[in-house]
C-alpha positions in Angstrom: 132.4 35.5 56.5 133.1 38.4 58.9 130.2 39.5 61.0 131.2 43.1 60.6 129.4 45.2 58.0 131.2 45.7 54.7 131.6 49.4 55.1 134.3 51.8 56.1 135.2 51.0 59.7 134.2 47.9 61.7 132.1 47.8 64.8 134.9 48.3 67.2 136.2 51.3 65.4 132.7 52.7 65.2 132.2 52.2 69.0 135.5 53.9 69.8 134.7 56.9 67.6 131.2 57.2 69.0 132.2 57.1 72.6 135.0 59.6 72.1 132.7 62.0 70.4 129.9 61.5 73.1 132.2 62.2 76.0 133.9 65.2 74.3 130.5 66.8 73.4 129.2 66.1 76.9 132.3 67.4 78.7 131.5 70.9 77.6 128.2 70.8 79.4 129.6 68.9 82.4 132.1 71.6 83.0 129.5 74.3 83.0 127.2 72.4 85.4 130.0 71.5 87.7 131.3 75.1 87.6 127.9 76.4 88.7 127.2 73.5 91.0 123.6 73.2 89.9 122.0 70.8 87.5 119.3 73.3 86.6 121.6 76.1 85.7 120.4 78.3 82.8 116.8 77.7 83.7 117.3 74.0 83.2 117.9 74.3 79.5 121.4 72.8 79.7 120.0 69.3 80.5 118.2 68.8 77.1 121.3 69.9 75.3 123.4 67.4 77.3 120.9 64.6 76.7 121.2 65.2 72.9 125.0 64.8 72.9 124.7 61.0 72.3 122.5 61.6 69.3 124.9 64.3 67.9 127.8 61.8 68.4 126.0 59.0 66.6 125.2 61.3 63.7 128.8 62.5 63.3 130.1 59.0 63.7 127.9 57.9 60.8 129.1 60.8 58.7 132.8 60.0 59.4 132.3 56.3 58.6 130.1 56.9 55.5 127.1 55.3 57.1 123.4 56.2 56.6 122.1 57.9 59.7 118.6 57.0 58.5 119.3 53.3 59.3 119.2 53.8 63.1 116.0 51.8 63.6 113.5 54.6 63.1 110.6 52.3 62.1 107.5 52.3 64.3 107.3 49.2 66.5 104.5 46.9 67.4 102.0 48.3 70.0 102.9 45.6 72.5 106.5 46.7 72.6 105.5 50.3 73.3 103.1 49.1 76.1 105.9 47.0 77.6 108.2 50.0 77.5 105.7 52.3 79.2 104.6 50.0 82.1 108.0 48.4 83.0 109.3 51.5 84.8 105.9 52.0 86.5 106.2 48.4 87.8 109.6 48.5 89.4 109.2 52.1 90.8 105.8 51.4 92.3 107.0 48.2 93.9 110.1 50.0 95.3 108.1 52.9 96.8 105.4 50.6 98.0 107.9 48.7 100.0 109.4 51.9 101.4 106.0 53.1 102.6 105.2 49.6 104.0 108.4 49.6 105.9 107.6 53.1 107.2 110.9 54.5 105.8 109.1 57.4 104.1 106.0 59.6 104.8 103.2 60.7 102.6 103.7 64.2 101.1 100.4 65.9 101.8 101.9 69.2 100.7 102.2 67.9 97.2 98.6 66.9 97.1 97.6 70.4 98.1 99.9 71.9 95.5 98.4 69.7 92.8 94.9 70.9 93.7 96.1 74.6 93.7 97.9 74.3 90.4 94.9 72.7 88.7 92.7 75.5 89.9 89.5 73.5 89.7 87.4 74.9 92.5 85.1 72.5 94.2 87.0 69.4 93.1 88.1 67.2 96.1 91.8 67.0 96.8 91.9 63.3 96.0 90.3 63.9 92.6 92.7 66.7 91.9 95.6 64.4 92.7 94.3 61.7 90.4 93.8 64.1 87.6 97.3 65.5 88.1 98.8 62.1 88.0 96.9 61.3 84.8 98.2 64.4 83.2 101.7 63.5 84.3 101.4 60.0 83.0 100.4 61.2 79.6 101.6 64.7 78.8 104.7 64.2 81.1 105.8 61.2 79.1 105.4 63.0 75.8 107.4 65.9 77.1 110.2 63.6 78.4 110.4 61.9 75.0 111.8 65.1 73.5 114.9 64.6 75.7 115.2 60.9 76.1 115.1 60.4 72.4 118.4 62.2 72.1 120.1 59.8 74.5 118.4 56.7 73.0 119.4 57.6 69.4 123.0 57.3 70.6 123.0 54.6 73.4 120.4 52.1 72.0 120.1 53.3 68.4 123.8 53.2 67.7 125.9 51.7 70.5 123.8 48.6 71.4 123.5 47.3 67.8 127.2 47.8 67.3 128.1 45.9 70.4 125.5 43.2 69.6 127.4 42.3 66.4 130.3 40.9 68.4 128.9 40.3 72.0 126.3 38.2 73.7 123.2 40.0 75.0 124.5 39.8 78.6 127.8 41.5 77.7 125.9 44.1 75.6 123.7 45.0 78.5 126.5 45.2 81.0 128.9 47.1 78.9 126.4 49.6 77.6 125.0 50.0 81.2 128.5 50.7 82.7 129.2 53.2 80.0 125.8 54.9 80.6 126.5 54.9 84.3 129.9 56.5 83.7 128.3 59.2 81.6 126.1 60.1 84.5 128.8 60.0 87.1 130.4 63.4 86.8 127.2 65.1 87.8 126.5 62.6 90.6 129.9 63.2 92.1 130.6 66.9 91.5 127.2 68.6 91.1 123.8 68.5 92.9 122.4 65.6 90.8 122.5 63.5 94.0 119.7 64.3 96.6 122.1 64.6 99.5 123.3 61.2 100.6 126.9 60.1 100.5 128.1 60.7 97.0 129.8 57.3 96.6 126.7 55.5 98.0 124.6 57.5 95.5 127.0 56.6 92.7 126.8 52.9 93.6 123.0 52.8 93.7 122.5 54.9 90.6 125.1 52.7 88.7 123.2 49.6 89.7 120.0 51.1 88.4 121.7 52.2 85.1 123.0 48.8 84.4 119.7 47.1 85.4 117.7 49.5 83.2 120.2 48.9 80.4 119.1 45.2 80.3 115.5 46.3 79.7 116.5 49.0 77.2 118.8 46.7 75.2 116.2 43.9 75.2 113.4 46.1 74.0 115.6 47.7 71.4 116.7 44.4 69.9 113.3 42.7 70.3 111.4 45.5 68.6 114.0 46.5 66.0 113.2 50.2 66.8 114.6 52.9 69.0 111.1 54.2 69.9 110.3 51.7 72.7 113.7 52.4 74.3 113.0 56.1 74.2 109.6 55.6 75.7 110.9 53.3 78.5 113.5 55.9 79.3 110.9 58.7 79.3 108.6 56.6 81.5 111.4 56.0 84.0 112.2 59.7 84.1 108.6 60.5 84.8 107.5 57.9 87.4 110.7 58.0 89.4 111.7 61.6 89.9 108.5 63.4 89.0 105.7 61.2 90.4 107.0 59.0 93.3 109.7 61.4 94.5 107.0 64.1 94.9 104.7 61.7 96.8 107.1 60.9 99.5 108.1 62.9 102.6 111.6 62.6 104.1 111.5 61.3 107.7 115.2 60.8 108.1 116.4 57.6 106.3 114.1 58.2 103.4 116.7 59.3 100.8 118.9 56.3 101.4 116.2 54.1 100.0 114.3 56.3 97.5 115.1 58.4 94.4 117.4 57.2 91.7 120.3 57.3 94.2 118.7 55.0 96.8 118.7 51.2 97.4 115.0 50.5 96.8 114.9 51.3 93.0 118.3 49.7 92.6 117.0 46.5 94.0 113.6 46.3 92.2 115.2 47.3 88.8 117.8 44.6 89.3 115.0 42.0 89.8 113.3 43.3 86.7 116.6 43.1 84.8 116.9 39.4 85.7 113.5 38.8 84.2 114.6 40.3 80.8 117.9 38.4 81.1 116.0 35.1 81.3 114.3 36.1 78.0 117.7 36.9 76.3 117.2 34.0 73.8 114.5 36.0 72.1 117.0 38.7 71.1 120.4 36.8 71.1 122.0 37.2 67.8 119.4 39.7 66.5 122.0 42.1 65.2 124.1 39.4 63.8 121.2 38.3 61.7 120.7 41.9 60.6 124.3 42.2 59.7 124.1 39.0 57.5 121.1 40.4 55.8 123.0 43.6 55.1 125.9 41.6 53.7 123.5 39.7 51.5 121.9 42.9 50.3 125.3 44.4 49.6 126.4 41.3 47.7 123.2 41.4 45.6 123.8 45.1 44.8 127.4 44.4 43.7 126.2 41.5 41.6 123.5 43.7 39.9 126.1 46.5 39.3 128.5 44.0 37.7 125.7 42.7 35.4 124.9 46.3 34.3 128.6 47.0 33.7 128.8 43.9 31.5 125.7 44.9 29.5 127.1 48.4 29.1 130.3 47.1 27.7 128.6 45.0 25.0 128.6 46.4 21.4 125.6 48.4 20.6 124.3 48.5 24.2 123.0 51.8 25.7 122.5 52.8 29.4 118.9 52.3 30.6 
């Protein structure tokens, strides 16, 4: 029996349509950003719109193929999956920046500590306490705020694309292919806008692509393991908080710093790759997860057709009436 769902359009066709729509929708925003040269053009409001392009493409693909958009794994996951999603980016970013500080490749940004105390406006509170409170607020409210944008990406990338790829590919191929596509989606802004922090653009593209593929192993694993898009959205939101908002603000550039830090440096690329290997070793826990789901869908479809046939038979009997 075919592993593809018995509906209009198989997995490959669905993937092609989805990717075409995603890149067409995104291109409109890429052009505006590249034209202005600034990622935060339009008061930064263009970024949330861009990040919701994958979700819009997933919705339209479902409409074109006659699929139910409500089937994109909306169910709430187990708490342990949400906890894993939250702490994983904190682990590989804290290790990366800890190593950078230990190697004296970056300084401590005392100006940010002073700014945190000033913005809180709590007179009499020590600066260290102000920093701790600021970090707590970032780690809670900041993640919730980030979810409003990362959910748009994850509905498309991990809610639609990863399950479709998993119907015909191994977990390793799913993670690599989805990661490379995700990296390519980011590349126009890395190469032609100010998304990069200032290092060589091709070096930045290499490091950020390694990070994208590595994080894709984590995102694909948590999506297939939990059967929900929410852990993937939370992991993405946590990554977007701890890397550019928390740790990037705590460092001070002393010359070679940006070659190792930020999303475009070697440190996070290396630690995220190590973390990806850990999830790869646990691939047996999710291998074939979508194939099993597809067979369940086929069984449900076969049962539905059987039920309909029985009802048609009863309806055709003399003296029968519809229930």
